[in-house]
C-alpha angles and dihedrals in degrees: 000000000000123000124223091282095050094256116147114249109190107229090213089067100033102039106014093257094277095132094237103082118131124181145201124205139164146134129274115210146135100195089310127045120274098224130199091002127150116254122194128185118196124192135208094274096046099261114141142189128197141198139148132253121248127237091287095047094257121140137183129186143157118263105171106128092040120113117218144263093076133192117203126191137184126197120212098214092196096056103019091233115144122202120199129202129192124211130184094174116126121252106244125189114248092012136099126228116210113228111170122193114215141124088270093056087047089052093055090045089052092049093050090050090050092055088057092051095259129123122236136351092280089069095054114110135184087248091060090050090050093049093048105040095169097043096085093049090049092048092052091048092050092049091051091048093049093047099033094124093048092046091051093045089053090057097257131120115245090208094058106024113117115187091203101039108030105102115232144160119229094240128115096249093058114098094222090052089050088053091053088051091056098056137059115225121192139164115238118223090261092054097257114142116234127194125194132171114248102182134063115245106223093124145330118349093203117134097024118146121239116271098167118143107250 
């Protein structure tokens, strides 16, 4: 098996060598990594799996046996902030699904929940994703349109960037991390996730320090 970065993950170690292992991996960050943090993924029938991120906010776990759609969450135990991330990707044996956990994934989760009359990413459920199959795609497209200048300045393509599924490392040289550095992400009192640009866009945003709200 290969993870989201193309690194070999021996199935004998990851899935017991039974030939049916499927994985999810991704990075948790908000301009800096979210290290040693609990990650939980819940499926459409209520089954869940858990793990913790490493020192760079990366996690990897086995998800065969789960039934999409999936909702992932990470808890920053230092700040209490929880980021959610929705995925409608199929679970495929011997493959990994990228499910990042950032303020941008929380934003799309919040927007999908809003379309179903709910408030905030915490109220998004797999059932809502199932009932609104196009809502997640629309929320991602709207995010990319709203942040197109920031996405481009970070070195990403607004037409292909996927906050949930674009693999990244929570380090300053990574384009996705640069994008996180260029926006301010906050939770409104009602739980809605808000994203606003915080830097001018005259040129590259590389090397900026984190100014995320924590």
